[in-house]
C-alpha positions as CSV (number, residue, x, y, z in Angstrom):
1,M,-91.2,-31.4,-74.2
2,T,-94.2,-31.0,-71.9
3,V,-97.8,-31.9,-72.7
4,P,-100.7,-29.7,-71.5
5,P,-103.0,-31.5,-69.0
6,G,-105.5,-33.6,-70.8
7,S,-103.6,-33.8,-74.1
8,Q,-102.3,-37.0,-75.6
9,P,-99.0,-37.0,-77.4
10,G,-99.3,-37.8,-81.1
11,A,-97.9,-40.9,-82.7
12,D,-94.2,-40.8,-83.9
13,G,-93.7,-37.3,-82.4
14,A,-96.8,-35.8,-84.0
15,P,-98.3,-32.7,-82.3
16,P,-100.3,-33.6,-79.2
17,Q,-103.9,-34.4,-79.7
18,Q,-106.5,-31.8,-78.6
19,P,-108.3,-32.8,-75.4
20,T,-112.0,-33.8,-75.6
21,C,-115.0,-32.5,-73.6
22,V,-115.5,-34.5,-70.4
23,R,-119.2,-34.8,-71.1
24,H,-118.8,-35.4,-74.8
25,P,-115.7,-37.5,-75.5
26,D,-116.2,-37.3,-79.3
27,R,-115.8,-33.5,-79.3
28,P,-112.2,-32.1,-79.2
29,T,-112.0,-28.7,-77.5
30,G,-109.5,-26.2,-76.5
31,L,-111.7,-24.6,-73.9
32,R,-111.7,-25.3,-70.2
33,C,-113.8,-24.6,-67.1
34,T,-112.3,-21.8,-65.1
35,R,-113.3,-23.6,-61.8
36,C,-112.3,-27.2,-62.3
37,E,-110.0,-26.7,-65.3
38,R,-111.5,-29.7,-67.1
39,P,-111.9,-29.5,-70.9
40,A,-115.4,-28.7,-72.0
41,C,-117.1,-27.9,-75.3
42,P,-118.9,-24.6,-75.9
43,E,-122.3,-26.4,-75.3
44,C,-121.2,-27.4,-71.8
45,L,-119.9,-24.0,-70.7
46,R,-121.8,-21.2,-69.0
47,E,-120.7,-17.6,-68.6
48,A,-119.7,-16.9,-65.0
49,S,-118.5,-13.8,-63.1
50,V,-115.0,-14.8,-64.1
51,G,-114.6,-16.7,-67.3
52,Y,-116.8,-19.7,-68.1
53,Q,-117.7,-22.7,-66.0
54,C,-118.9,-26.1,-67.0
55,V,-122.5,-27.1,-66.3
56,D,-121.4,-29.5,-63.4
57,C,-119.7,-26.6,-61.6
58,V,-122.6,-24.3,-62.1
59,A,-125.0,-26.9,-60.6
60,Q,-122.7,-27.4,-57.6
61,G,-122.5,-23.7,-57.1
62,R,-126.2,-23.4,-57.0
63,Q,-126.5,-26.2,-54.4
64,A,-123.8,-24.7,-52.3
65,A,-125.2,-21.1,-52.5
66,P,-126.3,-20.0,-49.0
67,R,-130.0,-19.7,-48.4
68,Q,-131.4,-16.3,-47.5
69,P,-132.0,-16.2,-43.7
70,V,-135.6,-16.0,-42.5
71,T,-137.3,-15.4,-39.2
72,V,-139.1,-18.0,-37.1
73,A,-142.3,-17.1,-39.0
74,G,-140.7,-17.7,-42.4
75,A,-140.3,-14.0,-43.3
76,R,-137.1,-12.5,-44.8
77,L,-135.0,-10.5,-42.4
78,G,-135.8,-6.9,-42.7
79,S,-134.0,-3.8,-41.4
80,K,-136.9,-1.4,-40.8
81,P,-140.7,-1.6,-40.4
82,I,-142.9,-0.3,-43.3
83,V,-146.4,-1.3,-42.3
84,V,-146.4,0.2,-38.8
85,P,-145.5,3.8,-40.0
86,L,-148.2,3.5,-42.7
87,V,-150.8,2.5,-40.2
88,I,-149.8,5.3,-37.9
89,A,-150.0,7.8,-40.7
90,A,-153.5,6.5,-41.7
91,N,-154.8,6.9,-38.1
92,V,-153.3,10.4,-37.9
93,V,-154.9,11.4,-41.2
94,V,-158.3,10.2,-40.1
95,F,-158.0,12.0,-36.8
96,V,-157.1,15.3,-38.5
97,L,-160.1,14.8,-40.8
98,T,-162.5,14.3,-37.9
99,A,-161.0,17.2,-35.9
100,V,-161.4,19.6,-38.9
101,Q,-165.0,18.6,-39.4
102,A,-165.8,19.0,-35.7
103,G,-163.8,22.2,-35.4
104,S,-162.1,20.7,-32.3
105,A,-159.3,18.2,-31.7
106,N,-160.8,17.1,-28.3
107,Q,-164.4,17.0,-29.6
108,N,-163.6,15.3,-32.9
109,F,-166.2,12.6,-32.1
110,Q,-168.8,15.1,-33.1
111,S,-167.9,15.0,-36.8
112,W,-170.1,13.2,-39.2
113,F,-167.2,11.0,-40.4
114,F,-166.8,9.7,-36.8
115,T,-170.5,9.1,-36.5
116,D,-170.7,7.2,-39.8
117,F,-167.7,4.9,-39.1
118,A,-167.5,4.4,-35.4
119,L,-168.6,1.0,-34.0
120,W,-172.2,1.1,-32.9
121,P,-173.3,-2.5,-32.5
122,I,-176.9,-1.6,-33.3
123,F,-175.9,-0.1,-36.6
124,V,-173.8,-3.1,-37.5
125,A,-176.8,-5.3,-36.9
126,G,-178.7,-3.0,-39.2
127,G,-176.4,-3.8,-42.1
128,Q,-173.5,-1.3,-41.6
129,W,-170.9,-4.1,-41.2
130,W,-168.0,-1.9,-42.3
131,R,-168.0,-0.3,-38.8
132,L,-166.3,-3.4,-37.5
133,L,-163.1,-2.4,-39.3
134,T,-163.4,1.4,-39.7
135,A,-163.8,2.0,-36.0
136,G,-160.2,0.8,-35.5
137,F,-158.9,3.9,-37.3
138,L,-160.9,6.4,-35.3
139,H,-159.9,8.0,-32.0
140,I,-161.6,10.2,-29.4
141,G,-159.3,13.1,-28.7
142,M,-155.5,13.6,-29.1
143,I,-154.6,11.7,-25.9
144,H,-156.4,8.6,-27.1
145,L,-154.7,8.8,-30.4
146,A,-151.2,9.5,-29.0
147,M,-151.4,6.6,-26.5
148,N,-152.4,4.1,-29.1
149,M,-149.9,5.3,-31.7
150,I,-147.0,5.2,-29.3
151,A,-147.9,1.7,-28.2
152,L,-148.3,0.7,-31.9
153,W,-144.8,2.0,-32.7
154,V,-143.1,0.5,-29.7
155,I,-144.6,-3.0,-30.1
156,G,-145.4,-3.1,-33.7
157,R,-142.0,-2.3,-35.2
158,D,-140.4,-5.3,-33.5
159,L,-143.2,-7.7,-34.3
160,E,-143.3,-6.6,-38.0
161,L,-139.6,-7.5,-38.3
162,V,-140.3,-11.0,-36.8
163,L,-143.4,-11.7,-38.8
164,G,-142.7,-9.9,-42.1
165,R,-145.0,-7.2,-43.7
166,I,-147.8,-9.4,-45.0
167,R,-148.0,-11.6,-42.0
168,F,-147.9,-8.6,-39.6
169,T,-150.7,-6.9,-41.6
170,A,-152.8,-10.1,-41.3
171,V,-152.3,-10.2,-37.5
172,Y,-153.1,-6.5,-37.1
173,L,-156.3,-6.7,-39.1
174,L,-157.4,-9.9,-37.4
175,S,-156.7,-8.4,-34.0
176,L,-158.8,-5.3,-34.9
177,F,-161.6,-7.5,-36.2
178,G,-161.4,-9.7,-33.1
179,G,-161.8,-6.7,-30.8
180,S,-164.7,-5.3,-32.8
181,T,-166.4,-8.7,-32.8
182,A,-166.1,-9.0,-29.0
183,V,-167.8,-5.6,-28.7
184,F,-170.5,-6.6,-31.1
185,L,-171.1,-9.9,-29.4
186,F,-171.2,-8.7,-25.7
187,G,-171.1,-4.9,-25.7
188,N,-173.8,-2.3,-25.2
189,E,-175.9,-2.2,-28.4
190,V,-176.2,1.6,-28.4
191,Q,-172.8,2.6,-27.0
192,P,-170.3,3.8,-29.7
193,V,-166.7,2.4,-29.6
194,A,-163.7,3.5,-31.5
195,G,-159.9,3.2,-31.4
196,A,-157.0,1.0,-32.4
197,S,-156.7,-0.5,-28.9
198,G,-158.1,-3.9,-30.0
199,A,-155.4,-4.2,-32.7
200,V,-152.7,-2.9,-30.3
201,Y,-153.7,-5.4,-27.7
202,G,-153.5,-8.1,-30.4
203,L,-149.9,-7.0,-31.1
204,M,-149.2,-7.2,-27.3
205,G,-150.4,-10.8,-27.3
206,G,-148.5,-11.5,-30.5
207,I,-145.2,-10.1,-29.2
208,A,-145.6,-12.3,-26.1
209,I,-146.1,-15.4,-28.2
210,A,-143.2,-14.6,-30.4
211,A,-141.0,-13.9,-27.4
212,F,-141.9,-17.2,-25.9
213,R,-141.2,-19.0,-29.2
214,L,-137.8,-17.3,-29.3
215,R,-137.1,-18.0,-25.6
216,V,-136.9,-14.4,-24.7
217,N,-137.6,-13.1,-21.2
218,L,-141.3,-12.7,-21.0
219,R,-141.6,-10.8,-17.7
220,P,-141.4,-7.2,-19.1
221,I,-144.0,-8.0,-21.8
222,L,-146.4,-9.7,-19.4
223,V,-146.1,-6.8,-16.9
224,V,-147.0,-4.4,-19.7
225,I,-150.0,-6.5,-20.7
226,A,-151.2,-6.9,-17.1
227,L,-150.8,-3.2,-16.4
228,N,-152.9,-2.3,-19.5
229,L,-155.6,-4.7,-18.6
230,V,-155.8,-3.2,-15.1
231,L,-156.1,0.3,-16.7
232,S,-158.9,-1.1,-19.0
233,V,-160.9,-2.1,-16.0
234,S,-160.2,0.9,-13.7
235,I,-160.5,3.8,-16.1
236,P,-164.1,4.6,-17.2
237,G,-164.9,4.8,-20.9
238,I,-162.4,2.1,-22.0
239,S,-163.7,-0.9,-23.8
240,L,-162.4,-3.9,-22.0
241,L,-164.2,-6.2,-24.4
242,G,-162.4,-4.7,-27.4
243,H,-159.1,-5.1,-25.7
244,L,-159.7,-8.8,-24.7
245,G,-161.0,-9.7,-28.1
246,G,-158.0,-8.2,-29.8
247,L,-155.6,-9.8,-27.4
248,V,-157.1,-13.3,-28.0
249,A,-157.2,-12.9,-31.8
250,G,-153.7,-11.5,-32.0
251,S,-152.3,-14.2,-29.8
252,L,-153.9,-17.0,-31.8
253,A,-152.9,-15.5,-35.1
254,T,-149.3,-15.0,-34.1
255,G,-149.1,-18.5,-32.6
256,A,-150.1,-20.0,-35.9
257,L,-147.4,-18.0,-37.7
258,V,-144.4,-18.8,-35.4
259,Y,-145.3,-22.4,-34.6
260,A,-146.2,-23.6,-38.0
261,P,-144.0,-26.6,-39.1
262,R,-141.2,-25.7,-41.5
263,N,-142.0,-28.3,-44.1
264,R,-145.4,-26.8,-44.9
265,Q,-145.2,-23.5,-43.1
266,A,-147.0,-21.2,-45.6
267,L,-149.8,-23.6,-46.1
268,V,-150.5,-24.1,-42.3
269,Q,-150.2,-20.3,-41.7
270,A,-152.6,-19.4,-44.4
271,G,-155.0,-22.2,-43.3
272,V,-155.1,-21.2,-39.6
273,L,-155.4,-17.5,-40.3
274,T,-158.3,-18.1,-42.8
275,A,-160.0,-20.4,-40.2
276,L,-159.7,-17.7,-37.5
277,F,-161.2,-15.1,-39.9
278,L,-164.1,-17.4,-40.7
279,V,-164.8,-18.1,-37.0
280,L,-165.0,-14.4,-36.4
281,V,-167.3,-13.9,-39.4
282,L,-169.5,-16.8,-38.2
283,A,-169.7,-15.2,-34.7
284,V,-170.8,-11.9,-36.3
285,V,-173.4,-13.6,-38.4
286,L,-174.9,-15.5,-35.5
287,R,-175.0,-12.4,-33.4
288,D,-176.6,-10.5,-36.2
289,A,-179.3,-13.1,-36.5
290,Q,-180.3,-12.5,-32.9
291,F,-181.3,-8.9,-33.8
292,G,-183.8,-10.2,-36.4
293,D,-184.6,-8.2,-39.5
294,L,-183.1,-4.9,-38.3
295,V,-182.4,-2.4,-41.0
296,C,-180.6,1.0,-40.5
297,H,-180.8,3.9,-43.0
298,G,-179.2,7.4,-43.2
299,S,-175.9,8.7,-42.1
300,G,-174.4,10.8,-39.2
301,V,-176.9,11.8,-36.5
302,D,-179.7,11.0,-38.9
303,V,-179.3,7.3,-38.9
304,S,-182.5,5.4,-38.0
305,C,-183.1,1.7,-37.5
306,G,-186.2,-0.4,-37.6
307,R,-187.6,-3.8,-38.5
308,A,-187.7,-4.8,-42.1
309,V,-191.3,-4.9,-43.5
310,H,-192.1,-8.0,-45.6
311,A,-194.9,-7.8,-48.2
């Protein structure tokens, strides 16, 4: 006669005693864990993909479960970019709107929408602060739009996969804001500026920082950045200030994301990005104070600016 594992033969040939739960010795049970095959009472069993497992095996399985892989910035690995196509679509929609209003794709800057949202430093000082962001979605002609959107797609799609959607969006917006801030600080007060170039240059700096962190060959990236800076200086009508401001802001933001310590990565990333944003805001406020009590009213070509009158 054989005795099932865990059973004890009864006295004087009596039927074998029922095994007891390994966690509750006072509870006889006929159930077993399908993983370790130890007897367990119903209270100590959990439903599994195959049969039931004891709580000990369930806990071990959770500890042994592989962690989801993340990038150097702490983002989950993605297969395709989402933010970059949306940003490109937004820029194209805005361009079509201005072209329709102006009646010309190459003279779209004559539309009232362009005039109301392009970056005129004097108007920003007069209270129209939104121009610091909206100007990054306006372009002057189809060639300007095409060049920026191609660069955004080529550079942005890889950087978005490294940083993740939320972090990439933060870097893009900070780069845009950084470029606009540089124009507001040092640019011609009455010269309008528009385009996503500041944000794109921020992504250039960001991809260079990420490549350095990942120990990737930097030469092709640095050549592209240097070539674009040369073009910014040599071609009339291009805002070098916007490019440099975006480049610096994007590089700093990306550096904070890919070099943050693992043990408190999210906290450090959020703190540095917030600090960078506040520094840019402070720079805008200080520059605005230099204009005095300037106030601008109206829209389109009818905007007028003057000193505030105090009673």
